[in-house]
C-alpha positions as CSV (number, residue, x, y, z in Angstrom):
1,M,7.1,12.6,-3.5
2,R,10.9,12.8,-3.6
3,F,11.2,12.5,0.3
4,E,9.0,9.3,0.3
5,A,11.0,7.7,-2.6
6,R,14.2,8.5,-0.9
7,M,13.0,7.0,2.4
8,L,11.6,3.8,0.8
9,V,14.7,3.3,-1.3
10,G,16.9,4.0,1.8
11,I,14.8,1.4,3.9
12,A,15.3,-1.1,0.9
13,L,19.1,-0.6,0.9
14,F,19.3,-0.9,4.6
15,L,17.4,-4.2,4.5
16,V,19.7,-5.3,1.6
17,V,22.9,-4.6,3.8
18,V,21.4,-6.3,6.9
19,G,20.3,-9.3,4.7
20,V,23.7,-9.8,3.2
21,G,25.3,-9.4,6.7
22,Y,22.8,-11.9,8.1
23,W,23.6,-14.4,5.5
24,F,27.3,-14.3,6.1
25,W,27.0,-14.4,9.8
26,S,24.3,-16.9,10.3
27,G,24.2,-19.0,7.1
28,E,20.4,-19.3,7.4
29,A,18.4,-19.0,4.2
30,A,14.9,-18.3,5.6
31,G,15.8,-15.1,7.4
32,T,18.0,-13.9,4.4
33,V,15.1,-14.4,2.1
34,M,12.7,-12.5,4.3
35,L,15.0,-9.6,4.6
36,L,15.5,-9.5,0.9
37,F,11.7,-9.7,0.3
38,G,11.4,-6.8,2.8
39,A,14.0,-4.8,0.8
40,L,11.9,-5.6,-2.4
41,M,8.8,-4.4,-0.6
42,G,10.5,-1.0,0.0
43,L,12.3,-0.8,-3.4
44,T,9.1,-1.5,-5.3
45,P,7.0,1.6,-4.3
46,G,10.2,3.7,-3.8
47,L,11.3,3.2,-7.4
48,Y,7.7,4.0,-8.6
49,Y,7.5,7.1,-6.4
50,M,11.0,8.2,-7.7
51,W,9.7,7.7,-11.4
52,W,6.6,9.5,-10.6
53,S,8.2,12.4,-8.9
54,R,10.2,13.2,-11.9
55,R,7.2,13.6,-14.1
56,M,5.1,15.8,-11.7
57,A,5.5,19.3,-10.5
58,P,7.3,19.4,-7.2
59,R,5.1,19.7,-4.3
60,P,5.8,22.4,-1.6
61,E,7.3,19.6,0.7
62,D,9.8,18.8,-2.1
63,R,11.0,22.4,-2.8
64,E,13.8,24.1,-0.7
65,D,12.6,27.5,-1.1
66,A,8.9,26.8,-0.1
67,T,7.1,28.6,2.7
68,I,4.5,27.5,5.0
69,A,1.8,29.4,3.0
70,D,2.7,27.3,-0.1
71,G,1.3,24.3,1.6
72,A,-1.8,25.8,2.9
73,G,-5.3,25.1,1.6
74,T,-7.2,22.1,0.8
75,I,-5.2,18.9,0.6
76,G,-7.7,16.6,-0.7
77,A,-10.9,14.7,-0.2
78,F,-11.0,12.3,2.7
79,P,-13.7,9.5,2.8
80,D,-16.3,9.4,5.6
81,N,-16.7,6.5,7.7
82,S,-18.1,3.5,5.8
83,L,-19.3,0.0,6.4
84,W,-18.1,-1.3,3.0
85,P,-14.5,-2.0,4.0
86,F,-15.8,-4.4,6.8
87,I,-18.1,-6.1,4.2
88,L,-15.1,-6.3,1.8
89,G,-13.1,-8.0,4.6
90,L,-15.9,-10.4,5.4
91,G,-16.0,-11.4,1.6
92,A,-12.3,-11.9,1.5
93,A,-12.4,-14.0,4.6
94,L,-15.2,-16.2,3.0
95,I,-12.9,-16.5,-0.1
96,A,-10.0,-17.6,2.0
97,L,-12.2,-20.2,3.7
98,G,-13.1,-21.3,0.3
99,L,-9.6,-22.1,-0.5
100,I,-9.6,-24.2,2.6
101,F,-12.9,-25.8,2.9
102,G,-14.2,-26.0,-0.7
103,I,-15.5,-23.7,-3.5
104,W,-19.0,-23.6,-1.8
105,T,-17.9,-20.7,0.5
106,A,-15.7,-19.0,-2.1
107,L,-18.7,-18.3,-4.4
108,P,-20.7,-16.4,-2.0
109,G,-17.5,-14.6,-0.7
110,S,-16.8,-13.4,-4.3
111,A,-20.4,-12.1,-4.5
112,V,-19.8,-10.2,-1.2
113,V,-16.5,-8.9,-2.4
114,L,-18.0,-7.8,-5.7
115,S,-21.0,-6.1,-4.0
116,A,-18.7,-4.3,-1.4
117,A,-16.4,-3.1,-4.2
118,V,-19.5,-1.7,-6.2
119,G,-21.0,-0.1,-3.0
120,Y,-17.7,1.5,-1.9
121,T,-17.0,2.9,-5.4
122,A,-20.6,4.3,-5.6
123,E,-20.4,5.7,-2.1
124,S,-17.0,7.4,-2.9
125,R,-18.3,9.0,-6.1
126,R,-21.5,10.3,-4.5
127,G,-19.7,11.6,-1.5
128,G,-22.1,10.1,1.0
129,R,-23.5,6.9,2.2
130,V,-25.1,4.3,0.1
């Protein structure tokens, strides 16, 4: 994960430099804040990946002496196609509408989000469709 950490921290540093330069040349606060928050969005996972990569064994992608055969094999389990993320999105949309129109749409939206989370978790643990 060292490559990913370096890439994200590099993007964050680039956005800090661009944000400071933008602030000096334009004097506008909104664009500067957006650039600095973009830097924060790269810095947060980048520092976490950097912290985590020091505590785990190096992957073949992180080692200089690795061969192609070191990276061969099963990488991980990938989920099948599922309807639960769509249902989760519908529930989140109902909750967002509840923030606009009233609590009466947020309550069913919360139930839909909870059922989608339970269904997706059960599906991923069984390895099939629920």
